[in-house]
C-alpha positions in Angstrom: 72.2 82.7 46.6 70.5 82.3 50.3 70.8 78.4 50.5 74.5 79.0 49.5 74.8 82.1 52.2 73.6 79.8 54.8 75.9 76.9 54.0 78.8 79.7 54.6 77.4 80.7 57.9 77.6 77.1 59.2 81.1 76.8 57.8 82.2 79.7 59.1 80.7 78.9 62.7 83.1 76.3 62.8 86.2 77.8 61.6 86.3 81.5 61.3 89.0 81.2 59.0 87.4 79.5 55.9 85.6 83.2 55.9 88.9 84.0 53.5 87.5 81.6 50.9 84.0 83.0 50.7 82.0 84.6 47.7 81.4 88.3 48.2 77.5 87.6 49.2 78.7 85.6 52.3 81.5 88.2 53.3 78.3 90.8 53.0 76.3 88.9 55.2 76.1 90.0 58.7 75.1 86.9 60.6 78.4 85.1 58.5 80.8 87.9 59.9 79.3 87.8 63.3 79.8 84.4 63.8 83.5 84.6 62.4 84.1 87.9 65.0 82.8 85.7 67.8 85.8 83.5 67.5 88.6 85.8 66.2 88.5 89.9 65.7 91.1 89.2 62.9 88.1 87.5 60.5 87.1 91.7 60.1 89.3 91.8 57.5 87.2 89.6 55.4 84.2 91.3 55.7 82.9 93.4 52.7 83.6 97.2 52.9 80.2 98.2 54.5 80.1 95.6 57.0 83.8 96.8 58.1 82.1 100.0 58.7 79.2 98.1 60.9 79.7 99.8 64.4 78.2 97.0 66.0 80.3 94.6 64.4 83.2 96.4 64.7 82.8 96.9 68.4 82.5 92.7 68.5 86.1 92.4 66.8 87.8 95.1 69.2 86.4 93.6 72.2 87.9 90.0 71.2 91.0 91.4 69.5 92.1 95.1 70.0 94.5 95.2 66.7 91.5 94.3 64.7 90.7 98.4 64.8 93.2 98.3 61.5 90.7 96.6 59.5 87.9 99.1 60.5 86.4 101.6 58.2 88.4 104.9 58.9 85.4 106.6 60.7 85.3 103.9 63.3 89.2 104.4 63.8 88.2 107.6 65.5 85.3 106.7 66.8 85.8 107.0 70.9 83.9 104.2 72.2 85.3 102.0 69.2 88.8 103.2 69.8 88.3 102.6 73.5 87.6 99.5 73.7 90.5 98.3 71.2 93.3 99.9 73.6 91.6 98.2 76.6 91.9 94.9 75.0 95.4 95.8 73.6 97.1 98.7 74.5 98.8 98.5 70.8 95.6 99.2 69.0 96.0 102.8 69.5 98.5 102.7 66.5 95.6 101.9 64.4 93.3 104.9 65.9 92.8 108.0 63.3 94.9 111.1 64.6 91.6 112.7 65.8 91.1 109.8 68.5 94.7 110.5 69.8 94.0 113.7 71.7 91.3 111.7 73.7 93.0 111.7 77.5 90.7 108.7 78.3 91.6 106.6 75.2 95.4 107.0 75.8 94.8 106.8 79.8 93.5 103.5 79.1 96.4 102.8 76.5 99.1 103.9 78.8 97.6 101.4 81.6 98.6 98.8 79.2 101.8 99.9 78.5 103.7 103.5 79.0 105.1 103.0 75.2 101.4 103.9 74.2 102.3 107.7 74.8 104.8 107.7 71.7 101.2 108.1 70.3 100.0 111.1 72.0 99.6 114.1 71.1 101.8 117.1 72.0 99.2 118.7 74.3 98.8 115.5 76.2 102.4 114.6 76.8 102.1 117.7 78.6 99.2 116.1 80.9 100.9 115.5 84.2 99.1 112.9 85.7 99.0 110.5 82.1 102.9 110.9 82.3 103.3 109.9 85.8 101.2 107.2 85.5 103.6 105.9 82.6 106.9 107.1 84.2 105.5 104.7 87.4 105.8 101.9 85.2 109.3 102.9 83.9 111.3 106.0 84.2 112.1 105.9 80.0 108.7 107.3 79.7 110.1 110.5 80.9 111.5 111.1 77.4 108.0 111.5 76.2 107.1 114.2 78.4 106.8 117.8 77.1 109.8 119.9 77.4 107.6 122.0 79.8 107.1 119.0 82.4 110.9 118.3 81.5 111.8 121.7 83.0 109.0 121.5 85.8 111.0 121.4 89.1 108.5 119.5 91.1 107.3 117.7 88.2 110.7 116.2 87.7 111.2 115.5 91.4 108.2 113.4 91.7 109.2 111.4 88.6 112.7 110.9 89.9 110.8 109.5 93.4 109.0 106.9 90.8 112.0 106.1 88.7 115.5 107.5 89.2 115.9 106.7 85.6 113.7 109.7 84.7 116.2 112.5 86.0 117.9 111.2 82.8 116.0 113.0 80.7 115.1 116.0 82.6 116.2 119.6 81.0 119.9 120.0 81.2 119.5 123.0 83.0 118.1 121.6 85.8 121.5 119.7 86.4 123.3 123.2 87.7 120.3 124.0 90.1 121.9 123.3 93.4 118.9 123.0 95.6 117.2 120.9 92.8 120.1 118.6 92.8 120.3 118.3 96.4 116.4 117.3 96.3 117.4 115.0 93.5 120.1 113.2 95.3 117.7 112.3 98.6 115.6 110.4 96.4 118.5 108.9 93.8 122.0 108.7 94.8 122.8 108.3 91.1 121.6 111.7 90.8 125.2 113.1 91.8 126.5 111.6 88.3 124.1 114.8 86.5 125.2 117.1 88.5 127.0 119.8 86.2 130.4 120.0 86.4 130.7 123.0 88.7 128.5 121.8 91.2 130.7 118.4 91.0 133.8 120.4 91.7 132.2 122.2 94.3 133.3 121.1 97.8 130.2 122.4 99.7 127.7 121.2 97.4 129.3 117.5 97.7 129.5 117.5 101.4 125.6 118.5 101.3 125.0 115.9 99.0 126.8 113.3 100.7 125.3 114.4 104.0 121.5 113.9 102.6 122.6 110.7 101.0 125.8 108.8 102.3 125.5 106.4 99.4 125.9 109.4 97.0 129.6 109.4 98.6 130.9 106.6 96.0 129.8 108.8 93.3 131.3 112.0 94.2 134.9 112.8 91.9 138.0 110.4 92.4 140.1 113.4 93.2 137.6 114.2 96.1 137.2 111.0 97.5 140.8 110.4 97.6 141.0 113.7 99.8 141.6 113.0 103.5 140.3 116.2 104.1 136.8 115.8 102.2 136.9 112.2 103.8 137.1 113.1 107.2 134.2 115.9 106.5 132.0 113.6 104.6 
């Protein structure tokens, strides 16, 4: 038996994919599995159940192939260090983390550095983390849709988000669209913001004049009847 395992160790060392044909004894041998994992973390799927729960081996696997986390024993899918190493290698590994790991801000922050889309796996609490959300929005304003309701209502946060990406305004709380001072500040940072203003503001000549004074380029987004008004255009 020992000689057979040694042969598999040598065979797997040159091609990890041979492990899928190995007998249980070889799949339960730590040295055989380690040799395979040094080549590709996906080899973890062929390890024995006991070795898929071996923290040292799993760390080798996820450091080389983040998504190998899916093959780890359940207890290790919520191990902070293991999950952190996995998402550091590949942010998509967050989808294989156990729920208990998804509330860890360090893990989510590391995953978001890879892609803002990692926020889709975040807990409700972490979707209210200003720093985490802003890091995501700086990558893509679309991340604003994943922010907590509280943040989407927060005027200061939304203005900061608009500065980072104008598209973030698309996901702000609708009640902000009717707030004159908020919308004027938003227009200063993004001419397209005038398109989001509530109807009563878009029909308010005083508001439109203030908006175009703050951001002349916003004039093209004023209602057509205003742009066709000689009086309005003279004041603008």
